[in-house]
C-alpha positions in Angstrom: -0.1 0.0 -0.3 0.9 3.7 -1.0 0.2 7.5 0.3 -1.1 10.1 -2.1 -0.2 12.7 0.3 2.1 11.0 2.8 2.5 14.7 4.7 -0.5 13.6 6.1 1.2 11.3 7.9 2.4 13.9 10.3 -1.0 13.8 11.8 0.1 10.8 13.9 1.7 13.6 16.5 -1.5 13.5 17.5 -1.5 10.2 19.3 1.3 11.4 22.1 -1.1 14.5 23.2 -3.5 11.7 23.6 -1.5 9.4 25.9 -0.2 12.7 27.8 -4.0 13.2 28.2 -4.9 10.0 29.2 -1.8 9.9 31.6 -2.0 13.4 33.0 -5.6 12.8 34.1 -5.0 9.4 36.1 -1.7 11.4 38.2 -4.3 12.0 41.1 -3.0 12.4 44.7 -4.3 11.0 47.8 -6.3 13.7 49.7 -7.9 13.3 53.6 -11.0 15.4 53.4 -14.2 15.7 56.3 -17.0 14.8 53.9 -17.3 14.2 50.0 -21.1 15.5 50.5 -21.0 18.6 48.3 -19.3 16.0 45.5 -21.8 13.3 45.6 -24.4 13.0 43.0 -27.9 13.5 44.6 -29.7 11.7 41.7 -31.6 8.6 43.6 -33.0 5.7 41.9 -36.5 5.0 42.8 -36.0 0.8 42.5 -33.5 -1.6 41.6 -31.3 -0.8 38.6 -27.4 -0.4 37.7 -26.0 2.9 37.0 -22.9 2.9 35.1 -21.1 6.0 36.9 -17.7 4.6 35.6 -16.3 6.0 32.5 -13.9 3.0 31.2 -10.7 4.8 30.5 -8.6 1.7 28.9 -12.0 1.1 26.2 -12.0 4.8 25.1 -8.3 5.6 25.1 -7.8 2.3 22.6 -11.0 3.5 20.7 -9.7 7.3 20.7 -6.7 6.2 19.5 -7.8 4.0 16.8 -9.8 7.0 15.5 -6.5 9.2 14.9 -5.1 6.9 13.0 -8.0 6.1 11.1 -8.1 10.0 10.1 -4.6 10.4 9.4 -4.5 7.6 7.1 -7.6 8.5 5.5 -6.1 12.1 4.7 -3.1 10.3 3.2 -4.7 9.2 0.4 -4.2 4.9 0.8 -3.7 3.5 -2.3 -3.2 0.0 -3.2 -3.0 -2.1 -6.7 -6.7 -3.0 -8.4 -7.1 -6.9 -8.8 -6.0 -7.5 -12.1 -3.6 -4.4 -12.1 -0.5 -6.7 -13.8 -2.5 -6.8 -17.1 -2.9 -9.6 -19.3 0.5 -11.1 -20.5 0.8 -11.6 -23.8 4.3 -13.5 -25.5 5.4 -13.4 -28.7 7.7 -16.1 -30.2 9.9 -15.6 -32.7 9.1 -18.5 -35.4 12.2 -17.8 -38.2 14.1 -20.8 -38.7 17.4 -18.9 -37.3 16.2 -19.7 -33.7 17.1 -23.1 -34.6 20.5 -23.0 -34.5 22.6 -24.8 -31.7 20.6 -27.7 -31.4 19.7 -28.7 -27.7 21.7 -24.8 -26.9 19.3 -23.1 -29.7 17.7 -19.9 -29.2 14.5 -22.2 -29.6 15.4 -24.0 -26.6 16.4 -21.6 -23.8 13.7 -19.6 -25.3 11.0 -22.3 -24.2 12.9 -22.5 -20.4 12.1 -18.5 -20.3 8.6 -18.7 -21.5 7.9 -21.8 -18.6 9.5 -20.0 -15.9 7.6 -16.6 -16.9 4.1 -18.9 -16.9 5.0 -20.7 -13.3 5.7 -17.1 -12.0 1.6 -15.4 -12.6 0.9 -19.0 -11.1 -2.9 -19.7 -12.2 -3.3 -16.4 -14.9 -3.1 -17.3 -18.5 -1.5 -16.0 -21.3 -1.8 -15.4 -25.0 1.0 -17.2 -27.4 1.6 -15.6 -30.7 3.7 -16.9 -33.4 5.7 -14.2 -35.5 6.5 -15.2 -38.9 6.0 -13.6 -42.3 2.4 -12.7 -40.6 2.0 -12.9 -37.3 -0.9 -15.6 -36.0 -2.4 -16.7 -32.4 -0.8 -20.1 -31.1 -3.1 -20.1 -28.3 -3.8 -19.5 -24.6 -1.9 -21.4 -22.1 -4.2 -23.3 -19.9 -2.1 -23.3 -16.9 -1.0 -26.8 -16.7 2.5 -27.3 -17.1 1.6 -30.3 -19.3 -0.6 -28.7 -21.6 1.9 -25.4 -21.6 4.0 -28.0 -23.0 2.0 -29.3 -25.5 1.1 -26.1 -26.4 4.5 -25.0 -26.8 5.5 -28.1 -28.9 3.8 -26.4 -32.0 6.5 -23.5 -31.8 8.3 -25.0 -34.7 10.1 -22.3 -35.9 10.3 -23.1 -39.9 9.1 -19.5 -40.7 11.3 -17.8 -43.1 11.0 -14.7 -41.8 10.0 -13.1 -38.5 7.8 -9.8 -38.6 8.2 -8.7 -34.9 7.2 -5.2 -35.5 4.0 -6.3 -36.3 3.5 -8.9 -34.4 4.2 -7.0 -31.1 1.5 -4.3 -32.3 -0.7 -7.3 -32.8 -0.3 -8.4 -29.5 -1.2 -5.0 -27.8 -4.0 -5.1 -30.1 -5.1 -8.5 -28.7 -4.6 -8.3 -24.8 -5.9 -4.8 -25.2 -4.7 -1.3 -23.4 -3.3 -2.9 -19.8 -1.7 -5.5 -21.5 2.2 -6.5 -20.9 4.2 -8.3 -24.5 7.0 -10.7 -23.3 9.4 -11.1 -27.1 11.3 -14.0 -27.2 13.8 -14.0 -30.0 17.5 -14.5 -30.7 18.4 -10.8 -31.8 18.4 -6.9 -29.8 15.3 -4.9 -30.6 15.6 -2.0 -32.9 14.8 1.5 -31.4 11.9 1.7 -32.7 10.6 -1.3 -31.5 11.8 -0.2 -27.9 8.1 0.9 -25.4 6.6 1.1 -22.1 5.4 -2.6 -20.9 7.3 -4.4 -23.7 10.2 -6.7 -22.5 12.8 -8.3 -25.0 14.2 -11.5 -24.2 17.0 -12.6 -27.0 18.4 -15.9 -26.7 20.7 -16.1 -29.4 24.4 -16.5 -30.4 27.0 -15.2 -33.0 27.7 -18.3 -35.1 29.2 -19.2 -38.1 27.3 -21.0 -40.5 26.9 -22.4 -44.4 24.0 -22.7 -46.0 22.1 -23.0 -49.3 20.6 -19.6 -50.2 19.4 -21.0 -53.8 18.4 -23.9 -55.1 16.5 -24.0 -58.6 15.5 -26.9 -61.1 14.3 -26.0 -64.6 13.7 -27.8 -67.9 15.3 -27.2 -71.2 15.5 -29.1 -74.2 14.0 -32.2 -72.6 16.2 -32.1 -69.5 16.7 -30.4 -66.5 19.3 -28.4 -64.9 19.9 -27.6 -61.2 21.7 -24.7 -59.8 22.5 -24.5 -56.2 23.6 -21.5 -54.4 26.1 -22.2 -51.4 27.1 -19.3 -49.1 29.7 -19.1 -46.6 28.0 -16.7 -43.5 31.2 -16.1 -41.4 34.4 -13.7 -41.4 36.4 -16.5 -42.5 36.9 -18.9 -45.3 35.8 -22.3 -45.1 35.4 -25.7 -46.7 32.5 -28.2 -47.2 31.7 -30.8 -49.2 28.5 -31.1 -51.4 26.8 -34.6 -52.0 24.3 -35.1 -54.8 21.9 -37.8 -54.8 18.9 -38.6 -57.1 16.1 -40.7 -56.1 15.7 -44.5 -57.4 13.5 -47.7 -56.9 9.9 -47.9 -58.0 8.7 -45.6 -55.6 11.6 -43.6 -55.8 12.2 -42.8 -52.1 15.4 -44.1 -52.1 18.8 -42.2 -52.8 22.2 -43.0 -54.4 24.7 -40.5 -54.7 25.9 -39.7 -58.2 28.2 -36.6 -57.5 30.6 -35.0 -55.1 31.9 -31.0 -54.9 34.7 -30.6 -52.6 34.0 -26.2 -52.5 36.1 -24.0 -50.9 34.3 -20.6 -50.1 35.6 -17.2 -49.3 34.6 -15.1 -46.0 31.2 -13.9 -46.6 31.5 -15.9 -50.1 28.9 -17.8 -52.1 29.7 -20.3 -54.7 26.9 -22.1 -57.8 26.6 -25.3 -59.0 25.3 -26.1 -62.2 24.2 -29.6 -62.9 22.7 -30.6 -66.1 20.0 -34.2 -64.9 19.5 -37.3 -67.5 16.4 -37.6 -69.3 13.7 -37.9 -66.9 15.5 -37.9 -64.1 13.7 -38.3 -60.5 13.6 -36.2 -57.2 17.5 -35.3 -56.6 18.8 -34.3 -52.8 21.5 -31.9 -52.4 23.6 -31.7 -48.9 26.2 -30.0 -47.2 28.2 -30.8 -44.2 26.2 -30.0 -40.9 26.8 -27.2 -38.7 25.3 -25.2 -36.3 22.4 -24.7 -38.2 20.7 -27.8 -39.4 17.7 -27.1 -41.5 19.4 -25.2 -44.4 22.2 -27.6 -45.0 20.0 -30.0 -47.2 17.5 -29.3 -50.4 15.4 -31.6 -52.1 14.3 -30.7 -56.0 11.7 -32.5 -57.8 11.5 -32.8 -61.6 10.2 -29.5 -62.9 6.9 -28.8 -64.2 6.4 -28.6 -67.9 2.9 -27.7 -68.0 1.4 -27.9 -71.7 -1.8 -27.1 -73.3 -3.3 -29.5 -75.7 -4.2 -27.3 -78.7 -6.4 -28.2 -81.8 -6.3 -25.6 -85.0 -9.4 -25.8 -86.7 -9.4 -22.1 -88.5 -10.8 -23.3 -92.0 -9.1 -20.0 -93.9 -5.5 -21.5 -94.8 -3.4 -18.6 -95.0 -5.2 -17.6 -91.4 -4.6 -21.1 -90.5 -0.4 -20.7 -91.3 -0.5 -17.7 -89.3 -2.0 -19.5 -86.0 -0.1 -22.6 -87.1 3.2 -20.8 -86.8 2.8 -19.0 -83.3 1.5 -21.7 -81.8 4.4 -24.1 -82.5 6.9 -21.1 -81.5 5.7 -22.1 -77.8 7.1 -25.0 -76.0 3.7 -24.8 -73.9 1.8 -26.0 -76.9 0.8 -29.7 -78.2 -0.8 -29.9 -81.4 -2.7 -32.6 -82.9 -3.7 -34.4 -79.9 -6.9 -35.7 -79.0 -9.3 -34.1 -76.2 -8.0 -30.6 -76.8 -8.0 -27.9 -74.3 -7.6 -24.8 -76.5 -9.5 -24.7 -79.8 -8.6 -21.9 -82.6 -11.6 -21.3 -85.3 -13.5 -19.4 -87.5 -16.6 -21.2 -87.5 -19.2 -19.2 -86.1 -20.9 -22.4 -84.4 -17.9 -23.9 -82.8 -19.3 -23.9 -79.3 -17.1 -24.1 -76.0 -16.7 -26.8 -73.5 -15.6 -26.1 -69.6 -12.4 -28.3 -70.7 -11.8 -26.8 -73.7 -11.5 -22.8 -74.6 -12.5 -21.5 -78.3 -10.3 -18.7 -79.4 -12.8 -17.4 -82.5 -11.0 -15.6 -85.1 -13.4 -13.5 -87.4 -12.5 -12.2 -90.5 -15.3 -9.4 -91.5 -15.4 -8.5 -95.1 -16.3 -4.8 -94.1 -13.1 -4.4 -92.4 -10.6 -1.5 -91.9 -6.6 -1.1 -91.0 -6.4 0.7 -87.7 -2.9 2.4 -86.4 -4.3 3.0 -83.2 -4.7 4.5 -80.4 -5.2 0.9 -78.9 -6.3 0.5 -75.4 -5.1 -2.5 -73.8 -6.5 -3.6 -70.2 -3.4 -4.5 -68.5 -4.5 -6.3 -65.5 -5.8 -9.1 -67.8 -3.4 -12.0 -68.6 -2.8 -11.7 -72.4 -1.6 -8.0 -72.3 1.6 -9.0 -69.9 4.8 -7.7 -72.3 2.3 -6.9 -75.3 3.6 -3.9 -77.3 1.2 -3.0 -80.3 3.6 0.0 -80.9 3.3 0.7 -85.1 1.0 -2.3 -85.4 -1.2 -2.2 -88.1 -4.7 -4.4 -87.4 -7.6 -5.1 -89.8 -10.7 -5.6 -88.0 -14.3 -5.4 -89.0 -16.6 -3.0 -87.5 -18.9 -5.1 -85.8 -19.1 -4.8 -82.0 -18.8 -8.9 -80.3 -20.6 -9.9 -76.8 -18.1 -10.1 -74.2 -15.9 -7.6 -72.1 -13.2 -5.8 -74.7 -9.0 -6.3 -73.5 -7.8 -5.1 -76.4 -9.9 -2.1 -78.5 -8.8 0.1 -81.5 -10.7 3.6 -80.2 -14.4 2.1 -79.6 -13.6 -0.9 -81.9 -13.4 -4.0 -80.0 -10.9 -6.2 -81.4 -10.1 -9.2 -78.5 -12.5 -9.6 -76.1 -13.5 -12.5 -73.9 -17.0 -14.4 -73.1 -17.0 -16.6 -69.7 -20.0 -18.4 -69.7 -22.1 -19.9 -66.6 -20.1 -23.2 -67.1 -16.9 -21.6 -66.3 -16.1 -22.1 -70.4 -14.5 -19.3 -71.6 -14.6 -17.7 -75.2 -12.2 -15.1 -76.9 -13.0 -13.3 -80.1 -10.5 -11.9 -81.8 -11.4 -9.6 -85.0 -8.6 -10.0 -87.4 -7.8 -9.6 -91.2 -4.7 -10.6 -92.2 -4.6 -9.1 -95.9 -5.5 -5.6 -94.0 -2.4 -6.1 -91.1 0.7 -5.8 -90.0 0.5 -7.5 -86.7 1.5 -11.5 -87.9 4.8 -10.1 -88.6 5.8 -8.2 -85.9 6.3 -9.9 -82.3 2.9 -8.5 -80.8 1.5 -12.1 -82.5 3.8 -14.3 -81.0 3.9 -12.6 -77.9 -0.4 -12.7 -77.9 -0.3 -16.3 -78.5 2.1 -17.2 -76.0 0.2 -15.4 -73.3 -2.9 -16.8 -74.1 -1.5 -20.5 -74.4 0.2 -19.5 -70.7 -3.1 -18.3 -69.2 -4.7 -21.5 -70.8 -2.4 -23.4 -68.7 -2.1 -21.7 -65.6 -6.1 -22.7 -65.3 -5.6 -26.3 -65.6 -5.8 -28.3 -62.7 -2.4 -28.8 -60.8 0.5 -26.6 -58.7 2.3 -24.3 -60.4 5.5 -24.6 -59.1 7.1 -28.2 -57.8 9.9 -26.6 -56.0 9.3 -23.4 -53.7 10.6 -21.8 -50.7 9.7 -22.8 -47.0 7.4 -19.9 -45.7 5.5 -19.8 -49.7 1.6 -19.6 -50.5 0.9 -22.7 -52.4 -2.0 -22.8 -55.2 -3.5 -26.1 -56.2 -6.0 -26.0 -59.0 -8.7 -28.5 -59.2 -11.2 -29.7 -61.7 -14.4 -30.8 -59.6 -13.1 -31.4 -55.8 -14.0 -29.6 -52.9 -11.5 -30.4 -50.5 -7.7 -31.3 -51.2 -5.8 -33.3 -48.9 -2.1 -32.1 -47.9 0.4 -35.0 -46.4 3.3 -32.4 -45.0 6.8 -33.7 -44.7 5.7 -34.9 -40.8 2.8 -37.5 -42.3 0.2 -34.7 -41.1 -3.0 -34.5 -43.2 -4.8 -31.5 -43.8 -7.8 -30.9 -45.1 -8.0 -27.6 -47.7 -11.0 -26.7 -49.0 -10.9 -25.9 -52.4 -13.1 -22.4 -53.4 -13.6 -22.0 -57.0 -11.6 -24.6 -57.8 -8.7 -23.5 -55.8 -6.9 -24.5 -52.8 -4.4 -22.6 -50.7 -2.3 -23.0 -48.2 1.3 -22.0 -46.8 4.4 -24.9 -46.8 5.5 -24.3 -43.4 8.1 -27.0 -43.1 10.8 -27.9 -45.0 10.3 -31.4 -47.0 8.3 -33.1 -49.6 4.2 -32.4 -49.7 1.9 -34.9 -51.0 -1.6 -33.5 -52.5 -4.6 -35.8 -53.0 -7.0 -33.8 -55.3 -10.3 -35.9 -56.2 -8.3 -38.9 -59.0 -5.4 -36.7 -59.1 -1.9 -36.9 -57.5 0.7 -34.2 -56.8 3.8 -33.5 -54.8 5.9 -30.6 -54.4 9.5 -29.7 -52.3 9.3 -27.2 -49.5 12.9 -25.8 -48.6 14.3 -23.1 -46.4 16.2 -21.0 -48.7 16.6 -17.5 -46.9 20.1 -15.8 -46.5 18.8 -13.3 -44.1 18.0 -16.2 -41.5 20.7 -18.0 -42.1 23.3 -15.5 -41.3 23.7 -16.0 -37.4 26.4 -12.9 -37.4 23.8 -10.5 -35.6 22.6 -12.9 -33.2 22.9 -11.8 -29.3 21.5 -12.9 -26.0 20.1 -10.1 -23.9 17.2 -8.6 -21.9 15.8 -4.9 -22.7 12.8 -3.2 -21.2 10.6 -4.5 -18.6 6.5 -5.8 -18.3 6.4 -3.6 -15.5 5.4 0.2 -16.2 5.2 2.6 -13.6 2.9 5.1 -15.0 0.6 2.7 -16.1 1.4 1.1 -12.3 -0.2 4.5 -11.0 -2.9 4.3 -13.4 -3.6 0.8 -11.9 -3.5 2.1 -8.3 -6.7 2.6 -6.3 -8.1 5.0 -3.9 -8.9 3.5 -0.6 -9.8 6.1 1.9 -13.1 5.5 2.0 -12.6 2.4 3.8 -10.8 4.1 6.6 -13.7 6.7 6.3 -16.3 4.1 6.9 -14.2 2.3 10.0 -14.0 6.2 11.6 -17.7 6.3 11.2 -17.8 3.0 13.3 -15.5 3.6 16.1 -17.0 7.2 16.8 -20.5 5.8 17.1 -19.2 2.9 19.2 -17.4 5.8 21.2 -20.4 8.1 22.1 -22.6 4.8 22.6 -20.1 4.2 25.7 -19.9 7.4 26.6 -23.7 8.5 26.6 -24.3 5.5 28.4 -21.8 6.4 31.1 -23.3 9.6 31.8 -26.7 9.0 31.0 -29.0 9.3 34.1 -30.4 6.2 35.1 -34.1 5.0 33.9 -36.6 3.7 36.9 -39.6 1.8 35.3 -42.9 1.7 37.7 
């Protein structure tokens, strides 16, 4: 308990004065006199009854002493903390993979011990845990039981490629409210902008040297795959490591066998790139360097790169126009011309219908046509417009206005328009007269066809990438399934709903994911590739700030002078009652 006006305690000087009054009152001397008649109370009782004619000096003294104490304390303004003055505790956990450096001596391990100690100190009170990754997310609320707390903390895996602690701290104060206190567990010191009241920053990192994969890609070209591996030495001195390359074998391709080995000499803060050409139809490749303080970035797995292809049917009747379309389509590697069950159909037949599986590109050559040199208006947000330039192009087209949403226009004349049907089928109408145009002799024509094929490929069922960086969003396109089953590298099965034929989730762990979308099966690899997180030279230990805010403590104090005033009233009532009983005349009942 504290006092708002401690100077009021000077009033305690009245206590010695009261003691002196009672002490002097009782220091009477014995005197012998002849009679007490003149001093006697002449009131007589008519009949029985007892008259209290002696004041109870000790009891009245203590009551008056208590009254003085209550008056002084109430005047001093006694203050106490409110019952929930400490405020709720919110703990922000750095979820980036640099927290795993050091194994059993990692910042993750020592940070968990600090969190559990803090949870024990708050007793039965609960705390909220927030994971600080690229985007903050609530991990849960501690149930107050050590075993349950451990289960909750086990979900803190530190697989994020980054930790946006500033955003996480702001989110923590928003979640906890005005009186919340925030504890940050990380492996590096705070920046000046992150220091604030009721915030304690605890870092458990250590400066370490590290060699890591910082880039790994696999691309298909000329029927073969090429793998690129970039290994960085994130230390102030030169280092040597060994790169081991293994290829999957066996019917399920789950066993790896060595096929190449490199000895790498890396300069201080330097890196080296290794490019490997794989045999045709090579399976997954695993690359490993020698283990060091941070093992999550010492291995990558690259699956065969995806080659999205579109089955194209060229049904254009006009011979010259058919040749123009054919040459542009065959220049695109993603096109498969003449295959059954086409997914993209070029036609000049106005009666050719589209289906959900096949888009129809309807080219019209109106007799009443004119040549346009612009200005051309292009919807730059549309997939067909990527990299498309119509400067200097002459485009011959009819003057009719087709139905659909215009994509490219010459003034108010639609040249390319899109019509989307309720059954999700798409139909594009291109107004084009080759004999009045130079479009087919410029780069704009193959760019337009390339964009068209890429757009169609992006709408086909499957995944866009077979190798992603850990923490990336993965989009799965499905045909008819309403749910996608995703098996993580740890064997956990997640059920992801598909909305508008797409399911999206985050690759939040390193390793190979397997996807089951109806009758379709896909897989992709997630790798920890982020140079900033693998660089451990800025890691350190220490504590900054405090969970207690003095100004907040003052705001949390409550004045309880009213309690002492209420006690004073009760004491005065008792004192008045005793004095009245001692001095009131006796009542006689007839």
